[in-house]
C-alpha positions in Angstrom: -0.1 0.2 0.0 1.1 3.5 -1.2 1.6 6.0 1.9 2.9 8.9 0.0 2.5 10.6 -3.3 3.6 13.8 -4.8 2.3 15.3 -8.2 3.0 18.3 -10.4 0.2 20.3 -12.9 2.1 22.4 -15.4 -0.7 23.6 -17.8 -0.9 27.3 -19.2 1.6 29.0 -17.6 0.6 27.4 -14.2 3.3 25.0 -12.2 1.6 23.8 -9.2 2.6 20.5 -6.5 0.5 18.5 -4.6 1.9 15.9 -2.2 0.0 13.6 0.5 1.5 11.4 3.3 -0.6 9.2 5.4 0.7 8.2 8.6 -1.9 5.8 10.4 -4.9 8.1 11.4 -2.9 11.0 10.1 -3.4 12.6 6.6 -1.4 15.6 5.8 -1.8 17.4 2.5 1.3 19.8 1.2 0.6 22.0 -1.8 1.0 25.3 -3.7 3.1 26.7 -6.8 6.1 25.0 -7.7 9.6 27.0 -6.0 7.1 28.0 -3.3 7.2 26.7 0.4 3.4 26.0 -0.1 0.6 25.2 2.4 0.2 22.1 4.7 -2.7 21.1 6.6 -2.7 17.6 8.7 -5.8 15.9 9.8 -6.4 13.1 12.1 -9.0 10.8 11.4 -11.3 8.3 13.5 -10.0 5.4 12.0 -7.2 4.8 9.6 -9.7 3.0 6.9 -11.1 6.6 6.9 -7.5 8.5 6.4 -7.0 5.8 3.9 -10.6 6.7 1.9 -9.7 10.1 2.0 -6.0 10.1 0.5 -7.5 7.7 -2.3 -9.7 10.1 -2.7 -7.9 13.2 -2.9 -4.9 11.5 -5.2 -7.6 10.5 -7.9 -9.4 13.7 -7.9 -5.8 15.2 -8.7 -5.5 12.7 -11.2 -8.7 13.6 -12.6 -7.7 17.3 -12.7 -4.7 16.5 -15.0 -1.7 16.3 -12.3 0.8 13.9 -13.0 2.8 11.5 -10.2 5.9 12.0 -9.9 8.1 8.7 -8.9 11.4 9.4 -7.4 14.0 7.0 -8.5 14.1 5.3 -5.0 10.5 4.6 -4.7 10.3 3.0 -8.4 13.3 0.7 -7.3 11.4 -0.6 -4.0 7.9 -0.7 -6.1 10.1 -3.2 -8.4 11.0 -5.7 -5.6 8.0 -6.0 -4.1 
C-alpha cells in the first residue's frame, strides 16, 4: 500500500505541486506553486480506514484534474522489489 504521493500540474503557465502523506490515522497534505514553500494541513481521522479513503479519493481527484505523479528513483526501485 502506498502511503506517500507527490504530483505536479503544469499547464497554461501554471506550475503547481500536491503532496500527500498517510501515517496511520493522520493525513498530511502539502500544496502550492512549484518553487515556493506552499501550504500544509494535517487531519486526524477516527480510523485508519477513513484516512486511507480520503488519501485515495484526493489522489484520484488530482489525477482527474490533470496532475501527474512524480516518482523518485528510490521509490520506483522499492516498487519493483515488491
